C-alpha positions in Angstrom: 0.0 0.0 0.0 1.0 3.6 -0.6 1.0 4.4 3.1 4.0 2.2 3.6 6.0 5.0 1.9 5.4 7.0 5.0 7.6 6.3 8.1 8.5 8.1 11.3 11.1 10.8 10.7 10.0 11.6 7.2 9.1 15.3 6.4 6.4 16.6 4.2 6.7 20.4 3.9 6.9 21.6 7.5 5.4 18.4 8.9 7.6 15.8 10.6 6.1 12.3 10.8 6.2 11.1 14.5 4.3 7.8 14.3 2.7 5.1 12.2 -0.6 5.2 10.3 -3.8 3.9 11.9 -6.8 2.3 10.4 -7.1 -0.1 7.5 -8.4 1.8 4.5 -5.9 3.9 2.6 -8.3 6.8 2.0 -9.1 7.2 5.7 -5.8 6.3 7.4 -4.3 9.1 9.5 -0.8 9.6 10.8 0.6 11.7 13.7 2.7 14.6 12.6 4.4 17.6 14.3 4.9 21.0 12.7 8.2 22.9 13.0 6.4 25.4 15.3 5.6 22.5 17.7 1.9 22.0 16.8 0.9 18.4 16.8 -2.0 16.7 15.1 -3.0 13.8 12.8 -3.5 14.2 9.1 -4.7 11.9 6.3 -1.8 10.0 4.7 -3.3 10.7 1.3 -3.1 14.4 2.0 0.6 14.2 2.8 1.4 12.1 -0.3 -0.5 14.4 -2.6 0.9 17.6 -1.0 -2.5 18.9 0.2 -1.2 19.2 3.7 2.2 20.7 4.4 1.9 22.7 7.7 -0.3 23.7 10.5 -2.7 26.7 10.2 -0.5 29.1 12.0 2.5 28.4 9.7 0.5 28.7 6.5 1.5 31.6 4.1 -0.1 34.9 5.1 -2.0 35.2 1.9 -4.1 32.1 2.7 -5.0 33.3 6.2 -5.9 36.8 5.0 -8.6 35.4 2.6 -10.9 34.7 5.5 -13.8 37.2 6.1 -12.7 39.9 8.6 -15.2 40.2 11.5 -12.9 41.9 14.0 -14.7 44.5 16.1 -18.2 43.5 14.9 -20.9 42.4 17.4 -22.5 39.0 17.2 -25.0 38.7 20.0 -22.9 39.1 23.2 -19.6 38.5 21.4 -17.1 40.9 19.8 -14.2 39.3 18.0 -10.9 41.0 18.6 -8.1 38.7 17.4 -7.6 35.8 15.0 -6.4 32.6 16.6 -5.7 28.9 15.8 -8.5 26.3 16.2 -8.8 22.5 15.9 -9.9 22.7 12.3 -7.2 24.3 10.1 -9.6 25.0 7.2 -11.7 27.4 9.3 -11.1 30.9 10.6 -11.2 31.1 14.4 -11.5 34.3 16.5 -10.9 35.2 20.1 -14.1 37.0 21.3 -14.9 39.2 24.2 -18.3 38.3 25.8 -20.4 41.0 27.5 -20.2 39.0 30.8 -16.4 39.6 30.8 -15.2 36.2 29.7 -13.3 35.4 26.5 -14.0 32.5 24.2 -12.9 31.1 20.8 -15.5 30.9 18.0 -15.5 30.0 14.3 -16.1 32.9 12.0 -18.9 31.2 10.0 -20.7 30.3 13.2 -20.6 33.9 14.3 -21.9 35.2 11.0 -24.7 32.6 11.0 -25.8 33.6 14.5 -25.1 30.1 15.9 -22.5 31.3 18.4 -23.8 34.3 20.4 -22.1 34.1 23.8 -19.4 32.3 25.7 -22.0 30.0 27.2 -23.6 32.5 29.7 -26.7 32.8 27.5 -27.6 29.2 27.8 -26.8 29.2 31.5 -29.2 32.1 32.0 -31.8 30.2 29.9 -31.5 27.2 32.2 -31.6 29.3 35.4 -34.9 30.8 34.3 -36.5 27.4 33.8 -36.0 27.3 30.1 -37.8 30.5 29.4 -36.7 32.8 26.5 -36.4 36.2 28.2 -35.1 38.1 25.3 -38.3 40.2 25.3 -40.7 38.2 27.5 -43.4 37.8 24.9 -42.5 34.2 23.7 -41.7 31.9 26.7 -40.7 28.3 26.2 -40.7 25.5 28.8 -40.8 21.7 28.7 -43.9 21.7 30.9 -46.1 24.2 29.1 -44.6 24.4 25.6 -44.6 27.7 23.9 -46.7 30.6 25.3 -46.8 33.8 23.3 -48.6 37.1 23.8 -51.2 38.4 21.4 -48.8 41.1 20.1 -46.1 38.5 19.4 -48.6 36.3 17.6 -49.8 39.2 15.4 -46.2 40.1 14.6 -45.4 36.5 13.7 -48.4 36.2 11.5 -47.6 39.5 9.8 -44.2 38.2 8.8 -45.4 34.7 7.8 -48.0 35.9 5.3 -45.4 38.0 3.5 -43.1 34.9 3.2 -43.2 32.7 0.1 -44.6 29.2 1.0 -47.1 30.5 3.5 -50.7 29.6 2.7 -51.8 33.2 2.8 -48.8 34.5 0.7 -51.0 35.0 -2.4 -53.2 37.5 -0.6 -50.3 39.6 0.8 -46.7 38.8 -0.2 -47.6 38.0 -3.8 -49.2 41.4 -4.2 -45.9 43.0 -3.4 -46.6 43.7 0.3 -43.6 43.2 2.6 -42.5 43.9 6.1 -40.1 46.8 6.6 -36.5 46.0 7.8 -37.1 47.6 11.2 -40.1 45.4 11.9 -38.1 42.2 11.3 -37.3 42.5 15.0 -40.2 42.1 17.4 -39.0 44.7 19.9 -39.0 47.4 17.2 -42.5 46.5 16.2 -43.8 46.7 19.8 -42.0 50.0 20.4 -43.7 51.5 17.3 -47.2 50.1 17.7 -47.5 49.6 21.4 -49.9 47.1 23.0 -53.2 46.7 21.2 -55.9 48.8 22.9 -58.4 45.9 23.4 -59.3 42.4 22.3 -61.4 43.9 19.5 -58.4 45.6 17.9 -56.0 44.0 15.4 -53.3 45.1 13.1 -54.5 47.1 10.0 -52.8 48.7 7.1 -54.1 52.2 6.3 -53.2 51.8 2.6 -54.2 48.3 1.5 -51.5 48.3 -1.2 -48.8 49.5 1.2 -46.3 47.6 3.2 -46.2 46.8 6.9 -44.3 49.8 8.3 -44.9 52.4 11.1 -46.4 55.0 8.9 -48.9 52.7 7.3 -50.2 50.6 10.3 -52.6 51.1 13.2 -54.6 49.1 15.7 -58.2 49.1 14.4 -61.5 47.3 15.2 -63.0 44.9 12.8 -65.6 47.4 11.7 -62.9 50.0 10.8 -61.0 47.2 8.9 -64.1 46.1 7.1 -64.6 49.6 5.7 -60.9 49.6 4.7 -61.1 46.4 2.6 -60.1 46.6 -1.0 -63.7 45.9 -2.0 -65.0 48.9 -0.2 -62.5 51.3 -1.6 -64.0 51.3 -5.1 -67.7 52.3 -5.6 -68.1 50.0 -8.6 -67.5 47.0 -6.3 -70.6 47.8 -4.2 -73.9 46.1 -4.7 -77.0 48.3 -4.2 -77.6 46.8 -0.7 -74.0 47.2 0.3 -73.9 50.8 -0.9 -77.0 51.6 1.1 -75.6 50.0 4.2 -72.3 51.8 3.9 -74.0 55.2 3.4 -76.1 54.6 6.5 -73.0 53.5 8.5 -71.3 56.7 7.5 -74.3 58.9 8.4 -74.9 60.0 4.8 -78.6 59.0 4.9 
């Protein structure tokens, strides 16, 4: 087998072979190596023979390390990356991060950008101390005993975003007409700050301009009667039947 060509003491780039291959299949056999900087690990025998692995991450040429996306100084949840570092996987970019709680932690850059890594671990500890409740804003609380409990305002916000999203059963009535949710309202806290709590159980979210988007200047809390008068059908006189026109004129005090 080709792996017999590799023996302790041989060098491949900056790697020095320090042991014998393990496993039985050539494609998956790994061998212990040590870099000139002292970093030790195991690599695939095939990678050594084909020249695809020649050193540890910290000893790679600078041009390879600089190709990673720079996230230094950006905020990701409670973390702020401040320095590149070496991690267990040499193909990924790792960052030393400062957490809001005062601790430092190492995180992969792609996990930070995807929102998977948001704290040093303090966030999940707080979650556990509060009985599994999500206390980000207090309007969607999760527990093993009671499941998910949401407030009416949160349910309305969630429904607003869903019907503007392709794939939802009501998308044809909203999103397909070009109606969308503004960027600010993608976050529930901003929606609640702009709209406040609904005045009563008879109120729900209403768009003033039926062809407009969900945004602060075009939304209000309205009763079902006000919303009924604001339907697309009632905004054009030619859509009225005689009986509907008579009822609408009486409702508006015109007769």
